[in-house]
N, C-alpha and C positions, 0 to 999 in steps of 0.2 A: 508426869507427874509424882512423885513420892508416895506410895501406899500409905494411907491414914492422913495425909497433909488435906487441912479444907481451905478451900480457895473461897466458899460459899458459907456466911455466916449466917446464922440462926437468925438476925438482923434483918438479912438479905431476903431471909426466906419470909419474915412477917411482911415487912415491909411490902414487898409484891402483894401478901392476901390484902394487906390494907388499902394498898393505893390503888386497887384494880378496882373495876365497878363491877366484875362478877361477883356473886356471894359466896360460892361454895369453889374448890379447886380437885380436881383430880392429883395421885402424884405426878402421873405422866405429865401432865401440863406444866405443872410448877419445873418439874426437870428439865424439861424443853425450853424454857423462858430461862432458867440458872444454868444451862450447860453440865447437868447433875446424871448421871445414870436414875432409871426408874427407881431401882432397888437402891440406889443411896438415897435418893428424895425419902422413899417408904419410911427407912429409918429415920432418917433426920425426923421426918414428921411423928413418927410415933413417941422419939424423947422428947419434944414440944409438948404432943399431947400429953405423957405424963407429969411435965412440968405445968399444964394449965392455960397453954399458952396460944393454944388450938383448939376445938374438938372435931368430932367424925362421926358419920353415919353410913351404913352400908345398906342404901336403897334398891339393890337385887343383888346378885349370888355375885355377881363379878365385880362390881363396883364399889368404892370406899370412897366417899368425899370431906374432905377438910374445909374447917373456916374457922377465922381469927375468933378467940375466943370474948376477946372486948381488948381490953388496957393491958398490954402486957409487958410494958416497963419495968415491971418487978420480976420477971421472968425472963425475959431475953438475956442471953450471953452471945459474948464475941466471939 
C-alpha cells in the first residue's frame, strides 16, 4: 500500500465505535479491528478529537480511552 493512502475512513472508525456495545475503546482495539497500525489509529483518533467527533480520557499512566462524542454527522469525512 502506498504510504499515506487511507483505506479506512473516519466514518469507518466512528461507525465501529457507535455500533459497538462497548462504551470506550483503546487505539489498539480499534486498530486491530480495522487492520491499522496502533500509531496510525492514535493519529486518526487525535484528528477526530480535534474536530469534536470523539472524546478521550487517560484513566491511568499508560492507558488512553476514546468514545464517540454523540452525533458526528457534521464532522465525519470520508
